[in-house]
C-alpha positions in Angstrom: 26.3 23.3 3.7 22.9 21.7 3.7 22.8 17.9 3.5 21.2 17.8 0.1 22.9 20.9 -1.4 23.7 20.3 -5.0 20.9 17.8 -5.5 18.2 18.9 -8.0 14.7 17.4 -7.9 12.2 17.9 -10.7 8.8 17.3 -9.1 5.8 16.8 -11.3 3.4 16.6 -8.4 0.1 17.3 -6.8 -2.0 16.6 -3.7 0.1 15.3 -0.7 2.2 12.1 -1.1 4.8 13.3 -3.6 4.8 16.9 -2.4 5.6 15.5 1.1 8.6 13.7 -0.3 10.0 16.7 -2.2 9.2 19.0 0.7 11.4 17.0 3.0 14.2 17.2 0.3 13.8 21.0 0.0 14.1 21.3 3.8 17.4 19.4 3.6 18.8 21.8 1.0 17.9 20.2 -2.3 16.8 22.4 -5.2 13.2 21.4 -5.8 11.6 22.6 -9.0 7.8 22.0 -8.7 6.1 21.7 -12.0 2.4 22.5 -11.8 -0.5 22.7 -14.3 -1.4 26.2 -15.4 -4.3 26.1 -12.8 -1.9 24.9 -10.1 -1.6 21.9 -7.8 -5.2 21.3 -6.7 -4.0 20.9 -3.1 -3.6 24.7 -3.2 -7.4 24.9 -3.1 -8.3 22.3 -0.4 -9.0 25.1 2.0 -7.8 28.7 2.7 -7.1 28.6 6.4 -3.4 29.7 6.5 -3.2 33.3 5.3 -5.5 32.4 2.4 -3.5 29.2 1.6 -4.4 25.6 2.1 -3.1 23.9 5.2 -2.1 20.8 3.2 -0.2 22.9 0.7 1.6 24.9 3.3 2.8 21.8 5.2 4.3 20.1 2.1 5.6 22.7 -0.3 7.7 25.3 1.5 11.2 25.9 0.1 10.4 24.9 -3.5 10.5 26.8 -6.8 7.3 26.8 -8.8 6.9 26.8 -12.6 3.6 26.2 -14.4 3.9 24.2 -17.6 1.5 22.7 -20.1 3.4 19.5 -21.1 1.1 19.0 -24.1 2.8 22.0 -25.7 6.1 21.3 -27.4 8.0 24.3 -26.0 7.1 23.3 -22.4 7.8 19.6 -23.0 11.2 20.7 -24.4 11.8 22.7 -21.3 11.2 19.7 -19.1 13.7 17.7 -21.2 16.3 20.4 -20.6 15.5 20.3 -16.8 16.0 16.6 -16.7 19.5 16.9 -18.3 20.9 18.3 -15.1 18.5 16.7 -12.6 19.4 14.1 -10.0 15.8 13.1 -9.2 12.6 13.0 -11.2 9.6 12.6 -8.8 6.1 12.3 -10.2 2.7 11.3 -9.1 0.6 11.6 -12.2 -1.7 8.7 -12.9 0.2 5.6 -14.3 1.0 6.1 -18.0 0.3 9.8 -18.1 3.9 10.8 -18.6 4.3 8.2 -21.3 1.3 9.7 -23.1 3.0 13.1 -22.9 6.1 11.7 -24.6 8.2 10.8 -21.5 8.6 7.1 -21.3 10.3 6.3 -17.9 12.4 3.4 -19.3 13.7 5.6 -22.1 14.4 8.4 -19.6 16.4 5.9 -17.6 18.5 5.0 -20.7 19.0 8.6 -21.7 19.9 9.8 -18.2 21.4 6.7 -16.5 22.3 8.7 -13.3 18.8 10.0 -12.9 16.7 8.6 -10.0 13.1 8.3 -11.2 10.4 7.8 -8.5 6.7 7.4 -9.3 4.1 7.6 -6.7 0.6 6.2 -7.5 -2.5 4.8 -5.9 -2.0 1.1 -6.7 1.4 0.9 -8.5 2.5 0.7 -12.1 1.1 -2.7 -12.7 -1.7 -5.1 -11.5 -5.5 -5.1 -12.0 -6.0 -1.9 -10.0 -3.3 0.1 -11.8 -5.7 2.6 -13.4 -8.1 2.9 -10.6 -8.3 6.4 -9.1 -7.1 6.5 -5.6 -7.2 9.1 -2.7 -6.2 8.7 0.9 -9.4 7.7 2.5 -10.2 5.3 -0.3 -6.8 3.6 0.3 -7.4 3.5 4.0 -10.6 1.6 3.3 -9.2 -0.7 0.5 -6.1 -1.6 2.6 -8.2 -2.9 5.5 -7.0 -0.1 7.8 -10.5 1.2 8.4 -11.6 -2.3 9.4 -9.4 -2.0 12.5 -10.1 1.6 13.2 -13.1 2.9 15.2 -15.3 1.5 17.8 -17.4 -1.7 17.3 -19.3 -1.5 14.0 -18.6 2.3 13.7 -15.6 2.3 11.4 -13.6 5.5 11.0 -10.7 6.9 9.0 -7.5 7.7 10.7 -7.7 11.4 11.5 -4.8 12.5 9.2 -4.0 11.5 5.6 -2.0 8.5 6.8 -1.9 6.7 3.4 -0.6 9.8 1.6 2.0 10.3 4.4 3.1 6.7 4.4 3.7 6.8 0.6 5.5 10.1 0.9 7.7 8.8 3.7 8.4 5.6 1.7 9.3 7.6 -1.4 11.6 9.8 0.6 13.6 7.0 2.1 13.9 5.1 -1.2 15.2 8.2 -2.9 17.7 8.9 -0.2 18.8 5.2 -0.4 19.2 5.5 -4.1 21.2 8.7 -3.8 23.5 7.0 -1.3 23.9 3.9 -3.5 24.7 6.1 -6.5 27.5 7.8 -4.6 29.2 4.4 -4.0 28.6 3.2 -7.6 31.6 3.9 -9.9 29.1 4.2 -12.7 26.8 6.4 -10.7 23.7 4.5 -11.8 20.3 5.8 -11.0 17.2 3.6 -10.7 13.5 3.5 -11.2 11.4 3.4 -8.1 7.7 2.7 -7.9 5.8 3.6 -4.7 2.0 3.1 -4.2 -0.3 4.5 -1.5 -1.8 1.0 -1.3 1.3 -1.0 -0.6 2.8 1.6 1.7 -0.3 1.4 3.8 -0.5 -2.4 3.5 3.1 -2.6 4.8 1.9 -0.9 8.0 -0.9 -3.5 8.3 1.6 -6.3 8.9 0.9 -6.8 12.6 -2.8 -7.3 12.3 -2.3 -9.4 9.1 0.2 -11.7 10.9 -2.1 -12.0 13.9 -5.1 -12.8 11.8 -3.5 -15.2 9.2 -1.0 -17.0 11.5 -2.6 -16.7 14.9 -6.3 -16.8 14.2 -6.7 -13.5 16.1 -8.7 -10.8 14.4 -8.2 -7.4 16.0 -11.5 -5.8 17.1 -12.3 -2.1 17.1 -12.0 -1.0 20.7 -11.7 2.7 20.1 -9.1 4.1 22.5 -8.1 0.6 23.6 -5.3 -1.6 22.2 -6.7 -4.6 20.3 -4.2 -7.2 21.7 -2.7 -5.8 24.9 -4.6 -5.0 28.2 -4.7 -2.8 30.1 -3.8 -0.4 27.4 -6.2 2.4 26.7 -8.3 5.3 28.0 -10.0 5.7 31.4 -12.0 8.6 32.8 -10.8 10.1 36.1 -13.0 11.7 38.8 -12.9 15.1 37.1 -14.0 13.5 33.8 -10.6 14.1 32.2 -9.3 11.1 30.4 -5.9 9.4 30.7 -4.4 6.5 28.8 -2.2 3.9 30.4 -0.1 1.2 28.8 1.1 -2.0 30.5 3.8 -3.8 28.4 4.9 -6.6 30.7 4.2 -8.5 33.9 6.5 -6.4 36.0 4.5 -3.3 35.0 1.3 -5.1 35.7 2.3 -5.9 39.2 3.5 -2.3 39.9 0.2 -0.9 38.6 -1.8 -3.2 40.9 0.5 -2.9 44.0 1.5 0.8 43.9 -1.0 2.8 41.7 -4.2 0.9 42.4 -3.2 -0.7 45.7 -5.3 -3.7 44.7 -3.3 -6.9 45.4 -6.4 -9.1 44.6 -5.9 -8.2 40.9 -2.4 -9.6 40.9 -3.7 -12.9 42.4 -6.7 -13.2 40.1 -6.1 -15.9 37.5 -8.4 -14.1 35.0 -5.7 -11.4 34.8 -2.6 -13.6 35.1 -1.2 -12.9 31.6 -1.6 -10.5 28.8 -3.7 -13.0 26.9 -6.0 -13.6 29.9 -6.3 -9.9 30.5 -7.4 -9.3 26.9 -9.9 -12.2 27.2 -11.4 -10.5 30.3 -10.8 -6.9 29.2 -14.4 -5.7 30.1 -14.1 -6.8 33.7 -10.6 -5.6 34.1 -11.3 -2.2 32.6 -14.3 -1.8 35.0 -12.0 -2.5 38.0 -9.4 0.0 36.8 -12.0 2.6 35.8 -13.6 2.4 39.2 -10.3 3.0 40.9 -9.4 6.0 38.7 -12.8 7.6 39.2 -12.0 8.2 42.9 -9.4 10.8 42.0 -8.9 13.7 39.7 -6.5 13.2 36.8 -3.5 15.0 38.4 -3.8 12.6 41.3 -4.0 9.6 39.1 -0.9 10.8 37.2 1.0 11.1 40.5 0.1 7.5 41.4 1.1 6.2 37.9 4.4 8.2 38.1 5.2 6.7 41.5 4.6 3.2 40.0 6.6 3.9 36.9 3.6 3.3 34.6 3.5 4.9 31.1 0.5 7.2 30.6 -0.7 9.9 28.3 -3.3 12.6 28.6 -6.1 12.8 26.0 -5.3 16.1 24.3 -7.2 18.2 21.8 -5.7 20.7 19.4 -5.7 23.5 21.9 -3.9 21.2 24.3 -1.4 20.4 21.6 -0.7 24.1 20.9 0.1 24.6 24.6 1.9 21.4 25.2 5.3 22.0 27.0 7.1 19.4 24.9 5.9 20.6 21.4 8.4 22.4 19.1 7.6 24.7 16.2 9.1 25.9 13.0 8.3 28.9 10.8 7.3 29.3 7.1 6.8 32.4 5.2 3.3 32.4 3.7 1.8 35.3 1.7 4.4 37.7 3.0 4.2 36.9 6.7 5.8 34.2 9.0 3.4 31.5 10.3 4.2 28.9 12.9 3.6 25.2 12.3 4.7 22.1 14.2 8.3 21.0 13.8 9.5 17.8 12.2 10.0 14.7 14.3 13.8 14.8 14.2 16.1 17.5 15.5 19.7 17.6 14.5 22.1 19.1 17.0 23.9 22.2 15.8 21.5 22.8 12.9 19.1 25.7 13.5 15.7 25.6 12.0 15.5 27.8 8.9 12.4 29.7 7.6 11.4 28.5 4.2 9.0 30.4 1.8 5.9 29.0 0.3 5.9 29.4 -3.5 3.2 31.2 -5.4 2.0 29.5 -8.5 4.5 30.0 -11.3 6.5 32.5 -9.3 9.8 31.2 -10.9 8.5 30.9 -14.5 10.8 33.5 -16.0 13.9 32.6 -14.0 13.6 28.8 -14.8 12.9 29.5 -18.5 15.9 31.7 -18.8 18.1 29.2 -17.1 17.1 26.1 -18.9 16.0 27.3 -22.4 18.3 26.5 -25.3 
């Protein structure tokens, strides 16, 4: 039996954040009924790179059922009400107030279905001055301050994946699972209302630079592939122009880097590099010394020296390198009648084989769901 077998999720969703949440639940065995507009989730049309389907949609929507509804029409609104009678979770990421305007007030739903777990995902939350402001991933990355600490110097950049959407989706997933667990231990099996925002989910991840800035007077600078507050920690070019990143986390590692990998005892004795704070203060000079040492050897030789010293390192990989990486694992999804390979989830449960899920076509389950839930 799957972990979430017997759990029914009604997902009124689009884009990435909420679909990521319900997609994880579908993979765990929940029945996820995805409600789409008649034109479909607009993420279906972001691109057509995967057998004619969008890469975003493929990643987040396998294993779901799809029904297209127009909730402004009474018969479709009634069908949603019927669906909610047997649901465990209502997940929605329409703009704040949209469901209420369609006749589905969340507080009233909570009273009518006290065991129902209701999770809303929005840009800025269900209250506050930015409640009604449109929000998408890159806009939230900028608004949250994330872009201000990402990039090199004055050239600010976005994080290369939709990290605010993913953060909100992960937050919603863990809150729903926590609510399901709490409901099982509650004699009255009470559900709850959960509000998740892209903004606050991203802001939560900003706590380290926030604490450094507001309590320590330290504002992280944009050093590109360098850590803002630890040195040496970043990328260096080797003699074959291939890049490698190293990370020094403590004084023992610093000494081993100097003595074994670099064979430069003067660095250990130099007061300018005598602590992590001093090394950050003198980062430019330190990086030049390390860079000059690495430039004498090709990357494989540098890796051998770092391994001998017990120093953590990572190669700078591109997407082709990722596809060939000996450590990477994959899973399969059925898309448009054929199996495609995508990167596996971060966790692997022993004894549970990976299953192949199918990507739903728009409205593919219309008739089946209407027959099952019409009264």
